[in-house]
MDAnalysis code that builds the backbone (N, CA, C; Angstrom):
import MDAnalysis as mda
import numpy as np

u = mda.Universe.empty(273, n_residues=91, atom_resindex=np.repeat(np.arange(91), 3), trajectory=True)
u.add_TopologyAttr("name", ["N", "CA", "C"] * 91)
u.add_TopologyAttr("resid", np.arange(1, 92))
u.add_TopologyAttr("resname", ["MET", "LYS", "LEU", "LEU", "ALA", "ASN", "GLU", "ASN", "PHE", "PRO", "LEU", "ASP", "SER", "VAL", "TYR", "LEU", "LEU", "ARG", "ARG", "TRP", "GLY", "TYR", "ASP", "VAL", "TYR", "SER", "ILE", "GLY", "LEU", "ASP", "ASN", "PRO", "SER", "ILE", "SER", "ASP", "GLU", "GLU", "VAL", "MET", "GLU", "ILE", "ALA", "ILE", "LYS", "GLU", "GLN", "ARG", "ILE", "ILE", "MET", "THR", "PHE", "ASP", "ARG", "ASP", "TYR", "GLY", "GLU", "LEU", "ILE", "PHE", "LYS", "ALA", "GLY", "TYR", "ARG", "PRO", "PRO", "GLU", "GLY", "VAL", "ILE", "TYR", "LEU", "ARG", "ILE", "GLU", "PRO", "ILE", "PHE", "PRO", "ASN", "ILE", "ARG", "GLN", "LYS", "LEU", "SER", "GLY", "ASN"])
u.atoms.positions = np.array([
    [96.527, 113.232, 113.299],
    [97.899, 113.039, 112.873],
    [98.741, 112.774, 114.118],
    [99.493, 111.676, 114.078],
    [100.355, 111.303, 115.190],
    [101.809, 111.543, 114.784],
    [102.514, 112.310, 115.603],
    [103.889, 112.679, 115.299],
    [104.852, 112.073, 116.310],
    [106.076, 111.877, 115.866],
    [107.151, 111.425, 116.741],
    [108.321, 112.386, 116.554],
    [108.624, 113.142, 117.593],
    [109.727, 114.094, 117.538],
    [111.005, 113.391, 117.973],
    [111.958, 113.309, 117.061],
    [113.237, 112.694, 117.389],
    [113.915, 113.510, 118.486],
    [114.923, 112.943, 119.106],
    [115.593, 113.591, 120.229],
    [116.188, 114.949, 119.866],
    [116.550, 115.129, 118.602],
    [117.151, 116.400, 118.185],
    [116.104, 117.459, 117.808],
    [114.843, 117.129, 117.899],
    [113.771, 118.073, 117.579],
    [113.566, 119.002, 118.776],
    [113.557, 120.317, 118.564],
    [113.473, 121.267, 119.679],
    [112.247, 121.057, 120.566],
    [112.478, 121.014, 121.870],
    [111.378, 120.806, 122.807],
    [110.371, 121.950, 122.756],
    [110.827, 123.166, 122.500],
    [109.890, 124.292, 122.362],
    [108.871, 123.994, 121.263],
    [109.327, 123.373, 120.194],
    [108.430, 123.027, 119.082],
    [107.490, 121.895, 119.469],
    [107.979, 120.938, 120.249],
    [107.125, 119.843, 120.742],
    [105.985, 120.435, 121.576],
    [106.326, 121.311, 122.513],
    [105.305, 121.922, 123.371],
    [104.300, 122.735, 122.552],
    [104.786, 123.460, 121.564],
    [103.910, 124.256, 120.714],
    [102.954, 123.368, 119.928],
    [103.460, 122.312, 119.320],
    [102.605, 121.396, 118.565],
    [101.556, 120.748, 119.473],
    [101.957, 120.381, 120.672],
    [100.996, 119.810, 121.624],
    [99.920, 120.823, 121.987],
    [100.327, 122.079, 122.206],
    [99.355, 123.141, 122.513],
    [98.352, 123.309, 121.382],
    [98.812, 123.109, 120.153],
    [97.942, 123.224, 118.984],
    [97.079, 121.983, 118.779],
    [97.217, 120.990, 119.659],
    [96.354, 119.816, 119.609],
    [96.923, 118.596, 118.916],
    [98.188, 118.644, 118.506],
    [98.799, 117.488, 117.861],
    [99.226, 116.452, 118.890],
    [99.116, 115.201, 118.521],
    [99.569, 114.079, 119.342],
    [101.051, 113.873, 119.038],
    [101.924, 114.357, 119.926],
    [103.365, 114.310, 119.686],
    [104.042, 113.467, 120.767],
    [104.688, 112.407, 120.332],
    [105.536, 111.597, 121.208],
    [106.944, 112.159, 121.055],
    [107.556, 112.539, 122.169],
    [108.884, 113.146, 122.129],
    [109.932, 112.178, 122.663],
    [110.857, 111.784, 121.808],
    [111.940, 110.908, 122.250],
    [112.751, 111.597, 123.346],
    [113.035, 112.882, 123.196],
    [113.817, 113.616, 124.179],
    [113.188, 113.637, 125.563],
    [111.858, 113.640, 125.626],
    [111.155, 113.659, 126.909],
    [110.782, 112.258, 127.385],
    [110.331, 111.419, 126.467],
    [109.741, 110.141, 126.838],
    [110.691, 108.948, 126.795],
    [111.775, 109.054, 126.020],
    [112.652, 107.900, 125.839],
    [114.037, 108.333, 125.365],
    [114.724, 109.202, 126.101],
    [116.006, 109.731, 125.614],
    [117.075, 108.666, 125.456],
    [117.967, 108.917, 124.518],
    [119.169, 108.097, 124.282],
    [118.911, 106.726, 123.681],
    [117.715, 106.496, 123.125],
    [117.513, 105.212, 122.452],
    [118.094, 105.297, 121.038],
    [118.297, 104.161, 120.419],
    [118.896, 104.114, 119.083],
    [117.896, 104.559, 118.015],
    [118.435, 104.921, 116.851],
    [117.571, 105.295, 115.722],
    [116.660, 104.135, 115.335],
    [117.164, 102.925, 115.424],
    [116.345, 101.744, 115.105],
    [115.163, 101.632, 116.066],
    [115.409, 101.913, 117.345],
    [114.324, 101.859, 118.328],
    [113.302, 102.965, 118.068],
    [113.774, 104.133, 117.667],
    [112.865, 105.229, 117.305],
    [111.996, 104.786, 116.126],
    [112.630, 104.189, 115.140],
    [111.907, 103.722, 113.958],
    [110.852, 102.679, 114.342],
    [111.192, 101.769, 115.250],
    [110.240, 100.739, 115.693],
    [109.026, 101.372, 116.379],
    [109.260, 102.385, 117.215],
    [108.141, 103.082, 117.876],
    [107.247, 103.735, 116.827],
    [107.862, 104.402, 115.862],
    [107.090, 105.073, 114.816],
    [106.245, 104.076, 114.026],
    [106.829, 102.940, 113.695],
    [106.102, 101.923, 112.930],
    [104.966, 101.341, 113.771],
    [105.287, 100.972, 115.005],
    [104.286, 100.340, 115.884],
    [103.113, 101.278, 116.166],
    [103.417, 102.560, 116.418],
    [102.369, 103.510, 116.792],
    [101.846, 104.330, 115.612],
    [102.325, 104.018, 114.405],
    [101.909, 104.702, 113.185],
    [102.056, 106.223, 113.314],
    [103.303, 106.641, 113.581],
    [103.621, 108.051, 113.760],
    [104.546, 108.534, 112.651],
    [104.443, 109.800, 112.316],
    [105.356, 110.445, 111.385],
    [106.568, 110.905, 112.183],
    [107.757, 110.504, 111.759],
    [108.981, 110.923, 112.438],
    [109.372, 112.320, 111.950],
    [109.665, 113.207, 112.895],
    [110.194, 114.536, 112.579],
    [111.627, 114.578, 113.101],
    [112.582, 114.837, 112.215],
    [113.983, 114.760, 112.619],
    [114.876, 115.688, 111.813],
    [116.013, 116.006, 112.378],
    [117.080, 116.726, 111.683],
    [118.212, 115.758, 111.332],
    [118.014, 114.472, 111.604],
    [119.041, 113.441, 111.465],
    [118.893, 112.703, 110.137],
    [119.894, 112.803, 109.278],
    [119.816, 112.153, 107.957],
    [119.975, 110.637, 108.020],
    [120.335, 110.096, 109.175],
    [120.490, 108.643, 109.309],
    [119.193, 107.886, 109.022],
    [118.056, 108.546, 109.150],
    [116.793, 107.868, 108.896],
    [116.639, 107.490, 107.427],
    [117.227, 108.258, 106.544],
    [117.233, 107.903, 105.126],
    [117.978, 106.599, 104.904],
    [119.094, 106.435, 105.585],
    [119.853, 105.181, 105.481],
    [119.057, 104.007, 106.033],
    [118.369, 104.219, 107.145],
    [117.554, 103.133, 107.709],
    [116.461, 102.706, 106.737],
    [115.911, 103.666, 106.019],
    [114.850, 103.353, 105.062],
    [115.411, 102.701, 103.803],
    [116.437, 103.302, 103.213],
    [116.917, 102.828, 101.920],
    [117.933, 101.693, 102.004],
    [118.688, 101.611, 103.093],
    [119.702, 100.562, 103.205],
    [119.308, 99.434, 104.147],
    [118.637, 99.757, 105.246],
    [118.288, 98.732, 106.234],
    [116.880, 98.185, 106.033],
    [116.092, 98.820, 105.158],
    [114.786, 98.278, 104.817],
    [113.636, 98.635, 105.744],
    [113.836, 99.581, 106.659],
    [112.717, 100.010, 107.490],
    [111.705, 100.739, 106.618],
    [110.435, 100.498, 106.875],
    [109.384, 101.126, 106.078],
    [108.329, 101.733, 106.994],
    [108.600, 102.931, 107.528],
    [107.565, 103.556, 108.363],
    [106.380, 103.962, 107.490],
    [105.212, 103.373, 107.724],
    [104.079, 103.633, 106.833],
    [103.648, 105.096, 106.810],
    [103.880, 105.821, 107.885],
    [103.457, 107.219, 107.936],
    [104.511, 108.166, 107.378],
    [105.777, 107.729, 107.342],
    [106.821, 108.532, 106.731],
    [107.735, 109.238, 107.714],
    [108.663, 110.006, 107.135],
    [109.652, 110.762, 107.894],
    [109.709, 112.180, 107.327],
    [109.671, 113.149, 108.208],
    [109.896, 114.538, 107.808],
    [111.329, 114.861, 108.202],
    [112.174, 114.996, 107.202],
    [113.590, 115.305, 107.422],
    [113.768, 116.805, 107.245],
    [114.056, 117.481, 108.341],
    [114.130, 118.943, 108.334],
    [115.559, 119.417, 108.126],
    [115.719, 120.359, 107.222],
    [116.998, 121.037, 106.992],
    [116.687, 122.514, 106.968],
    [116.663, 123.114, 108.120],
    [116.303, 124.516, 108.233],
    [117.532, 125.293, 108.669],
    [117.827, 126.343, 107.960],
    [118.938, 127.219, 108.336],
    [118.377, 128.259, 109.298],
    [118.752, 128.175, 110.577],
    [118.199, 129.109, 111.567],
    [118.521, 130.572, 111.230],
    [117.578, 131.434, 111.535],
    [117.739, 132.862, 111.282],
    [118.625, 133.496, 112.353],
    [118.446, 133.071, 113.588],
    [119.181, 133.669, 114.703],
    [120.191, 132.666, 115.264],
    [121.371, 133.102, 115.660],
    [122.411, 132.200, 116.176],
    [121.963, 131.369, 117.372],
    [121.142, 131.928, 118.264],
    [120.726, 131.175, 119.441],
    [119.828, 129.991, 119.068],
    [119.149, 130.060, 117.931],
    [118.331, 128.939, 117.480],
    [119.246, 127.778, 117.090],
    [120.349, 128.057, 116.406],
    [121.295, 127.013, 116.045],
    [121.813, 126.328, 117.313],
    [122.057, 127.110, 118.345],
    [122.543, 126.566, 119.606],
    [121.488, 125.647, 120.228],
    [120.229, 126.059, 120.212],
    [119.151, 125.225, 120.747],
    [119.036, 123.919, 119.977],
    [119.140, 123.967, 118.647],
    [118.999, 122.767, 117.826],
    [120.122, 121.777, 118.092],
    [121.316, 122.274, 118.377],
    [122.437, 121.366, 118.601],
    [122.492, 120.876, 120.041],
    [121.668, 121.448, 120.908],
    [121.609, 121.015, 122.290],
    [122.698, 121.622, 123.162],
    [123.433, 122.592, 122.662],
    [124.494, 123.241, 123.444],
    [124.047, 124.571, 124.009],
])
């Protein structure tokens, strides 16, 4: 399974998934500040599942016609601890 962690995906989680043996391409580490369209192109080209907290990917799929064959995991998790919310927002 090949994953693509969007820039808003926590780096701690990227490192953990890699430790568990997953092939994870991290936008935050490997290609920061690129557009959502560029992220989508990487996912399509490399056949990766996008993991994101960004709802804009739904618009790219349903309105702009992008079709990532592997799909998108859109996460909506309510953090248990306040410091986790801070990590997710990058502040």
